[in-house]
N, C-alpha and C positions, 0 to 999 in steps of 0.2 A: 386537431383530428376530427373525424366525423363518424357518426354511428351508422353501422350497417348490420344487416341480419344475414347470417350465414347458416346454411343447412348444417345441423349438428349430426355428424355421422358416427360419433364414437360413444354414444350414451349421454344421458342427461348429467349436467353438471350442477350439483346442488347450489342454490343461492344465485344462480344466474337468471337472466331475463330472457324471455322467448316470445316469438310469434308462434301461434298454434295455426297450422296451415292445412288445407285439405290435402288428401293424398294424391289426387290427380288433377286438381283444379287450382287456380291461382287466386284463392280466397283465404283471408285470415279471419279468425274469430275475434270479435270485440264485444264489449259489454255496453249496454244502453242504460242499465240500472242494476240494482242488486240481483234481480232475477231475469233481466232482459238481455238478449244477445242478438248479434246479427253478423252477417259475412261481409267483409270489405275486400273489394277487388284489389289485387296487388300485382306487381310485375316481378317476375322471376327470371334472371339471367345468370348463367354460370353459378348456380347453387347459392345465389344471393337474392334476397327479397327486398323490394322497395315498396313501402306503404305510403301513399300520398296523403291520405286523410284517416281520421279516427286513430291515429298511431298510439296516443297515450292509453286509449281505452282497449287497445289490441295487445298490451304488454302484460305478460304473465310471469310471475317469479315462482320458479319451481324449487322447492326446498325438501330435502329428505326429512322424513318424519317417521320414527319407528321403523316398520317394515315397508312403509310406503312413501308417499310424497304428498305435500300440499301444493296446490297450484293456485296462486293468488293474484287477483287483479286489483291493484291499488286505486285505479280510476273510479271504480264503483264499489270498492271495498267488499269484494265477493270472491268466493272460491269455486273452482271448477269441480263438479260433482255429478257425473253422468249417472242418473238413476231413471226409473221408468216414468217419471213425470217432469223431467227438466234437466237442466245442465249446470245450474248454479245454485250455490248455498251461501246465505249471508254469514254462516258460521263455518269455522275451519273444519275441513273434512279430509280424510286420507283417501288417496286414490292409488291404484297400482299402475305403474308405468313400465311396459315391457318393450324391449328392442325388437323390431321386426327383422326379417331375414334380409330385407332390402335396406341398405344404409340410409339413415335419415328418416326411416319410418318407425313409428312408435304406436303402441296400443296404450291408451289411457282409459282405465275402467274403474268402476265402482259398483258394488252390489250386482255383479254379473252383467252390467251394461257397459257398452263401449262408445266412446266419442267417435263420431263419424260425420262426414259431410255429405248431404244429400244434394246431388246435382240438380235433380228435377225441381226440388223446392228452393234451391240456391241458399241453403242455410245449413248450419250444424245441427245435428240431432244425436239422440241416444239410440243404440241399436243393440239388441240382444245377440246379434251375431258378431263374431270377432271382426273388428274393423281397425283401420290404421289412419293416422294422420302424420304430418311432418312437422318438425320443430326446427325453427330458425333462431339461432342464438344471437342476441344483441352483442355486438363487438364494436368497440371504439378503436379506430385506426390511429396510428401515430403520424401517418403521412398526410 
């Protein structure tokens, strides 16, 4: 089989691995260090994403934790935590993940800040206004 990333349209599955993708742009968020991150250009066809480089650094394991979730990046041992001074935390943090009205769109927030993609800056950011991203779930096909 081979690995592919499929738009998750039915809510987050705890313990699964995801690509975090901009809402309207073909970019996935990846880590460069415990606190550093960047946007990797990807290809999206028929609700499937293909990432040609920085794949391991772009993998996020989403796990339910109490009333929220942890979003963990094993490549740089860091957690997604959108606050007003960054997006990553070296220590485990809970975030809220809500499903958007459009299938496959999600809000990831912490402390009143939302994860977003800024097209002008070509990078992911935190935003005090409600924002959405897309989640593509890692799937291993049998064919």
